[in-house]
N, C-alpha and C positions, 0 to 999 in steps of 0.2 A: 529440151529446147536446144536448137542449134546455136552454136556460139556466134556472136556477132562481133564485128569491128567495134572498138570502143567509141569511135566517132559517130557511127550509125546508131549504136545502141543509145548513146546519150541524147542524140537528136530525137529518137523516137520517144525516149522517156520524158523529155521535156514537152514534146507535143501532146503526149498522153496526159501529163499533169495539167497542162492548160485546159484540155477538153474535160478532164476529170473535175477540176475545180468549178467549171461552169455548171455542174450538176449538183451544186450545194443545196438546191431546193428540194432534192430527192431523198435525203436521208431517212425521213420518217416513212416514206413510201417504201423504200428498200427494206427498211427494218421490219415493216408490217407485212409485206406481201411476198417477199422472197425467202425461200428456204435457206436455213443456215446463214443468215445474215449476221454480220458482226454486231457486237454491242454498240450502244450509242457512243460510249467513250472511245472505243476502238475505231469507229467510223470517223470520229472527229480527228483522231490522230492520223488516220490515213489521208483525210482531206488536207490536213496541215503538212503533208509530205513527210510524215515520220515513217520509220521502218526501212528495212533493206530491200532493195528492189531487184528482181530478176525480170528480164524482158524477153518475150517470145513473139511470134508472129500473131498480131491481133490480140494479144493478151499481156497481162502483167501479173507476176506472182510477188506478193509482198510479205516479208517476215516481220511480224510485230509481236513483241512480248512472248516469244517462243511459239507462236502460231503462225500458220501460213494461210493467206488469202489468195484465191484464184480470181483475178479480176478480168472479166470479159466484156465485149461490147454488146453481146446479146446472148440469150440462152440457146444452147445448141442441143438441149436434151431431146427435142422433137424433130430436129433436122437430121434425118437419116435416109440413106437410099434404100433400094429394094433388098440389098445384101446386108442391111443393118449397119452400114458404115457411115460414120459422121463425116460431113464435108469439111473442107478447110475453111478458115475464116474468110478468105477472098471469095470462095465459091458461094458462101451464104449471102454475102453482100451483093454478089453478082446477081443472084436470084431476086433479092429484094430491091435492088436499085435498077435492074434491067440493063446493066452494062458491065462489061468485063473490066476488072481492075487487077493490077499486080500488087505485090506486097508493098513495094516502095511508094506507090501512088495512093495507097489506101489512106494514110493519115491526112494527106492534103485534101483528098476528095471529101472525106468525112467532115473535116473541119469546115470547109467551104460550104458544103451543102447543109450542114446543121445550122450554121450561122445564118444562111439565107432562108431556112425553113422550107426547103424544097422537097423534103420527104420525111417519112417517119419510120422508125424501126420498131419491130414487134418483139417483145419478150414474152416469156411464159411464167406465170405465177406457180406456186407450189400445188395449187389445186387444178392446174391445167388451163385456166382461163388466160386469154390473151390480154396483155396490157400494152397500151399505145401511148407513146410520149413524143414530143417534138424535139427531144434530145436523147443521147444515148442512154438506154437502160443498162445499168451495170448490175449484173448478177454476180454477187460476191459470195462464193461458196467457202464455208469454213472447213479447214482441215485441221485435225488435232495432232497430227504428227509433227515432230520436231524437224526443222530444216537442217540440212547438212551445212555446217558452218564453213566448210571449206570450198563451197561452190564458187567457181571462178567468176561467175557473173554477178555476185553480190556487190553492190555499190559500197564505196567506202563510208564509214560511220560519219554522219554529218558533224559539223562544228557544234551545232546546237546540242546534239546528243552527248558529245564529249564534254561540253561545258556543264550541262545538267548533271551528268554523272559525277563530275568533280564537286558540284555544289552539294550533292547528296552523300558525299563521302564523309567520314567521321571528322576529319581535321583538315579543312581547306586552308586554314591559316599556315600551318606548317608546310603544306605542299606548295602554296603560291609564294610564300615569303622566300623560299629557297629556289624558286623557278627563275632561270636566266631571263634577263630583260629582253633579249632577242625573242625568246618563245612567248613572252607576254605581249610584245609588240605584234607578233605574228597572229596571235589569237584575237587581240582587241584593238590594235591600231596604235599609233603614236600618241594620240590624245590621252589614252589611258595611262601612258607612262608618267604623266604629270603627277598622278597620285603616288606613284612609286618613288619619284624623286623629290616630292614636296618635303618630307621629313616631318619635324615637330609641328604640331598645330598651334603651339603657343597660346593655349587657352585653358582657363581654370577648370573647364569641364572635361578635359581630355588628358589622359596619361600616355596614350600611344601615338606613335607617328601615324599620319593619315592612312597610309596603305594598310598598316597592321589593324588600325581601327576598323576599316572597311571589312577586312577578312574576319575579325573577331565578331563583328555584327552578324555576318553570315553564319558563323558557328554557334552564335547565341540564340538563333531562332528556335523557339520551342515548338516542336512539331506534334506534341501530344494532343493539342486542341484543334489541329488542322488535319484535313485529308492530305494524302500524299501529293495530290495535284496542287492544292492551295499552299502547302508548305514549300513546294518548289518555287511557286510564284513569289513568295515572300523572300526566299533566299536570293532569287534573281534580283529583286528590287533592292535587297540589302547590299548586294555586290556593287550596285551603281548608285546608291543613295547619296553619297558624298563626292562623287567623281567630279563634280563642278566646282569644288571648293578652291582649287588652285587658280581658277579663272577670276574669282571675286574677292580673294583674300586681301584684306586691308588692315594695316596696323592702326589701332586706336591709340593715338599719342597720349591721351589722358590716362588710359588704364595700362598702357604698355602691352596689351594683348592683341592677338590677331582676331578679327571678326570676319564673318562669311555671309554678309547680307546678300540674299537672293540665290544662295548656292543650291537650294532644293530645285528651283526652276531650272537653273543652269545645268544641274545634274541630269534632269529629265530630258533636256534638249540634246545633250551629248549622248545619253544612253540610246535615244531613238536610232541614231545612225549605226551605233555599234550593234545593237540588237538586230537591226535589219540585215547587217552584214553577216551576222551569225546565222540567221535563218528564221527569225521570228516574224510572224505575219502581222498585218496592221491591227487586227483586233487585239492580239496579245501585247503588242507594243503600247497601245492606248491604255490598257489596263495596268501594265507595269509602270507607265509614265505617271498615272494617277497616284500610285503608291509612292513613287520616288519624290515627286513634287509636293506631296502632302505630308511628308513624314515629320515635319517640324511645326505643323499648324496648331498642335495642342500644347506646345512648349510654353506660351505665354501664361497658361493657367498654373500658377506656382503654388496655390494653396488648395487643399482638399475641400475646404469649406466653400470655395468658389465654384465647385463643380455642381452646377444645377442644370435642369433640363433646358432653362431659357438660355443660359450661357452656351452650352454645348450646341444648341440648335443654331445659334449665331455662327459658331465656328464651322459647323456643317454647311451652312448656307454659303459661306465664303469658299470653303474647300470644294463644294460641288460646282460652284459657279466657274472655277478656273479649270475644271476637267474638260479637256478638248476632245470632242468626238467620243465622249465616253460618259455614261450615266452610272455612277457608282451606286451599289446596293448596300444593304446592311452587311452582307457577306464581305464586300470589299472593305468596309470600315473595320470589321473584325480582323481581317488580314492586316490592315493598316495599324491596328493596335499592337499586333504581334511584332510588326516591323519596329514600331516605336520602342517597345519593350526590349527588343534585341539591340537596338541602338543604345539605349540606356545601359544595358548590361556590358557594353563595350566601352563605357566611359568611367570616370572617376567614381569611386564609391562615395567619397565626400567632396563636395564642391565648396571652396572657400573664397571669400572676397574680403580684402583688407584684413586678413587674419581671423575672420569670423566664418563659421559654417553657415551657408545660406541655403543649402540643399543637400540631399543625399540620394544615392542610387535607390535605396530602399523606399524613400518617400515618393520618388518619381514613379517607380513601378506600382506603388500603392495608388497614386493618382490616376495612372493609365488604366488600372483595373476598375477603378470607380467610374471613369469615363466609359469604359467598355460596357459596364453594367447598365448604364442609363441610355445608351445609344438608341435602342429601339424607340423609347418614349421621346427622346430629343428629335428624332427624325420625324415622328408624327407631329410634334409641336412645330417644327420648321415647315412642314407641308401646310399646316393650318394657317400660319401667320405670314407665309412668304408673300412678298409683292411680286407680281409678275414682271416681265421685261418691259421697261419703258425706254428701251434703246439707249441711245447716248444723250438723251435729253436731260435738261436741268430742271428739277422741281423748283417752283418759285412760290407756290402757295399750297398749304395743307388744309383741306376742308374736312367735313365730317366723314365722308366716304369717298373722297376723290383727291387726286393730286393734279394741280395745274402746272404745266411744264412749258418751257420754250426752248427753241433752238434756231439756228441759222441754217436754212437749207442750201442746196447747191447753187441756187440762183441768188444768193445773198439776201434772201427775203426773211423777215422775222415771222416765225411760225409759233403760235401759241396753242396749246391743246389741253385736253381733259382726260385724265386717266382714272377709270373707275376701279377702285380697289377690290371690290367684291367679285366683279365679273372678269377682272384683269384685262379689260379692253381699253384701248386708247383711240382718241379721234382728234385730229387737228381741227381747231375751231376758227382761228384767225391766221391769215397770211397777208403780211404787208410788204409789198415791194418797195425798194428804195429805203429801207430802214437805215437810220443813221446812228443815233445814240439816245439813251435815256439813263439818267442816273437813279431814277426812282424805282424802288421795288413796289410790287403790287400791294394794294390795300384790299381787305376783305370786310364786306358788310353782308350779314346773314350768310347766304350760300352763294354770294356773287363776288367776283374778283374785279377790281378796278385798277387799271394801270395806264401810265402815260406811254405813248409811242411817238417818236419823233422821226420824221423822214428827211432825206437829204434835200428836199425842196423847202425845208424850214416850215413845213406844216406840222403842227402839234395836234395830236389827237388824244382824247381821253376815252379809252375803250372799257367796256363792261362785259364780262362773261357770266352769264347766268348758268350755274352748274346744274340747277334743277331741270332746265330745258336744253342744256348743252348748245346754247345759242349765244350770239354776241351782238352788240350794238355800239355805235359811236355816239357817246353822249355829249361830246363837245369837241370843237376843233377850231384852230386859229392859225395865223401865220405871224411869226415874229423872228427876231434876229438871233436869239440864243437857243441852240438846240439842247438845253438842259432843263429838264422838268423832274420834279419829284412830287409824290402824293402821300398823304397820310389821312387816317380817318379818326374820328372821335364820335362815339355813339353812331348815328347814321349820317353824319356830315362828312363830306369829301373835300379836303383841302389840297391845294396845289401851289407849289412855288414855281414861278417863272420869272424871266427877265427880258427886258427889251431896251433898245437904245434909240434915242431921238436926238439927232445931231450930236453934240458933245455930252449930253446928259443921258446916263443910264438909270433905269428903274428896275428895282427888284420888288416883287410884291407877292403876298400870300393871298390867295383867293379861295372862296368857298362855292361849291357848286350849287346853283339854284334850280331845283327840280321843276319849278313853275315856269321859269323863263328859259331853261336850258342854257343859262349863262353862268359865268363865273364872277361872283361879286367880290370886289376887293375888300380885304379885312385889314391887312397891314402892308405899309408901303414904305420903301426907302429909296432915296435918290443919291447918286454919286457921279463925280467926274473923275478924271485921272488923278487929281490932287486933293480932293476933299469930299466930304459926305460919308454916308453909311451904305454898306451893302449887305444884303441878307445872303449868307453863305449856305445855310441849311436851316431846316426847322423840323420840329416833332411835336406831336400831340400826346398829352398825358394828363389824366386825372382832371378833366375840365379846364385845362390850360394849354396854351400854345407857347412852346419854347422856341425862341428865335435866335439863331447864332448870327451875331452882327459883327461885321468888320468895320472899324473906325479907320477910314483911309488916311487922315491927316495926322494921326498920332502913332505913326510907325506901325501901322497895321495892327493896332490893338484889337483883340477879339474877345467878346464876352457873350453871355446869353441873356436876353430879355425875356420876361415872362408876361404873357397877356391872358386875360380871361377870355373865355370862348363866347361871351354874350355881346358885350359892347367893344371888345377888343381894346380894353384899357390896359396900360402898362402897370403891373402890380409888383414888380420886383426885378432885380438883376442878379446874375451869378457870374463870379469871376473864377478863371482857372488858376490853379497853382502853377508854379514856375514850369514844371515838367509839361503839363498839358498846354500851357500858353504857348510854348515853343512848338508843341505838336500841331496846334490848329492855326497858328499864325504864319508858318513857313510853308504850308502845304494846302492845296485845295482840298475840300471836304467831299467825299464820295457818299458817306452815309452818316446819319445822325438819328439817334434813337433814344427816347426817354422812357423810363419805367421805374415806378415807385420813387425812391430817392437816388436813382442811378442814371447815368448816361452812358451811351456807347457811341464812339466816334471812330470813323475809318478815313484815312486820307488817301491822296493819290499815290503815295509811295507804298500803299497796301500795308500800312501799320494800323493796327487797331488798339483802341484804348478803352478801358472801363473806368469811369470816374464816379465817385460817391459825393452827393450833395450834402454838405454840412454847413449850416447857417447860409451865408451867401457865397460860399466857395465850393468849387468842384475839385476834389482831391483825387490824385491818381491812385487807382487800385491795382490796375494791371496794364502794361503797355508792352506789346509784342509785335514782331513782324508777322504778317499773314493771320493775325487774330480776327476772326469773323464772328458775327452773332448769328445764331439760329433764328432767323427773322420770323416774327409772328405778325402777319398782316392784319390779324383781327384787332391788334392793339388793345387786348384785354389786360386787366390787372391779374397777374399770375403769381403763383408761388415760386416758380423756378424760371430761370433764363439760361439758355445754353450758349456756349461759345466754343469755337474749335479752331485749330490751326489748319488753314488751307494747305494742302499737299503734305500734311502731317498726320499723326495718330492721336495727338493730345486733345482731350475734350475737357471743358470747364463747366461747372454748374454753379450758378449763383442762387442761393436761397435768400430771398430779399426779406423774409420774416425773421430769420435768425442772423442775418447779415454775415452769412458764411459762404465762402468761395471754396468749391471742391474741385479737385483735379483727378483725371483718370486717363488711362491709355487704352483706347478702344481695341478690341480684340480682332485686329486685322492681321493678315499675313504679311510677310516681309516685303512683298511686292505691292502692297495696297496702301492707300492713304485717303483722307477725306477730301472730297471735291467741294461739297456744298451741304448745308443743313438748313432746314426750316422747321417751324414749330407751330402748333396751334394752342400752346399753353399746357396741354396734357402729354402730348406725344412729340417726338422729334423724328423727322424724316431725314435720313442721312444718305448722301450719294457717295459712293465709293469708286475710286478710279485706280488705275495702275500708276504708281507713283513714278515709274520710269518712263511713262508716256508724257513727257513734258511739252510736246508739241500740240497735240490735239485735246489733251485733258478730257478724254471721253469717259463716260460713266460705264462701269462694268457691273455694278450691283447697287440696289436700292433697298434700305431696310428702314423699319419703323421701330423706335424704341420708347418705351414708357418711361417718363421722367422718374417716377417713384422707384421703379426697378433699377434704373441707372444709378440712382443715388446710393443704393445698397452696395454697389461694387466700387465706390470711389472713396477717396481720403480727403481730409480737410487740408486745403492749401493755406488759408488765412481766415481769420474771424475778427 
């Protein structure tokens, strides 16, 4: 090949690479029909731009793993003149294209015409048959001879190749620890230097400074169970797995240690840019990002006895959900396990807290091996029980085989829909424009959902969704002055709390829906003015009784609960709050009130939630926390368990009403996840999970269903 000017050579190489990569659909055809084709792995490497490149007129020679491949735009084996002489590449294309071209014009002409599909090029298979394609057919002929390493046209070794050779060396820790900062910055950029300068991690899990820990993790990767290709991927991921720690490091004043919440995701984001600059393609970056951002997902499992198929399947669901533009396979999770083990091997052998041993390196490796062993079964279980995508909608009612959800669309309309769990299909059923507010959660009777809808016109509607037919109807509507409605059910009865004002007197009343008249019959009524009277703040139905939270206006807003029978609506008792709950309900508006067995749940407008236990005629505080929500059960059945959760947190509480035991657990969510909402049907709980850093939209990123009995096995007693 004639020597070319560097600028011309590089230009032609880049143009060829662009055209070459457009032929990615051809590998199998090339491999199957052309003589002496490279192997599949060799062809993938060539497509990825690997190998040293020589450029000639109309062709490219590539050195790869000690072999040379002659890459041409078409097969010249049959293109000979009467004297047996092969024509030049431009002469071949002149014959095929019907126009004369010179060497310098060839690339531009080919690219333009191929993109427009104006002509086709004919190549020849090994058996002499012609093959026609609408893109260049590349005949890649294998040569077994070694390339002369001193050839002046060989491109410089890529940064990617150099980096990977370093990672495959015996001791990268020693090499990179002694490498000058300037060289590290040249290789990986200034962002990478933060790990070099960070120093001690100030954490009981780590004995090495951050940069040394990263390097030791790379050297700790066990390559015995991996192919060379997979081992290299794990080492690359290990090199970047903690690069984001300096950006999220925070001192925990209580423990005096540094914590790195969200560092895995941050590391993946930083690594994307660096990997791209080094020379990794999008597919490779997506796979490596998955490994990096998932390397801590299994850390919360601190006991070997907790490693079950059910628990691992939940972790897998969360891990796979956050994988961007990449669908991890069982092979990827096996690589992830090797990364986790390497990470553990580069940490303290013994982890202590307050002078006591809480974990060891040996135990952690043992747990990771156990997780790896059941991964195939856990993946199958996840696939069987997984709920499909219900977008960013909020589940509001859990039925036998469906989830009812709602959301506010782009036109500020309230949309209520139905999600079929078996078919994983969803459909919007109700769309109400001009939606204003409703404090009431839906009530469930049989397989129908009843819920109040209030519009900004002060129209109040009682809507019913029939899940069996996936239809809706308005069963009642009226106009009044207060846009606050709530509903509850008892047996098949539908009760609703509403308020209206007439001159200076306001009335709050509980009514029951009459199916015969399609009207709401008044059951309990209270009147009040600004200075005197009684106001119904909330109500709940439970065990053939109606529990009414009443505010006594003239006695310094004293608040108590009146109990009525559900037949004649006679007052049969009163309940008074202890000092803690009295302050809770008197000084705040009530958003939600729920009664079950001998317990009540109350949430106020400050988004504090409280659980109270009824003893004699008093309601005593059991738990009072900010953001404490109930896993609401619209069926209002008498259940064994009742669930509670911390909105925007990970804590979950389970109340066993038969043993009067309150359990507490921390859901197995990633560092970047938290609970958005939870609903129940008495047996199962449906949990919506959101990105805890998304504090503006609070959108749902995943939805899971958990069995109460299985949940109970993994949690501890809080109080009894």
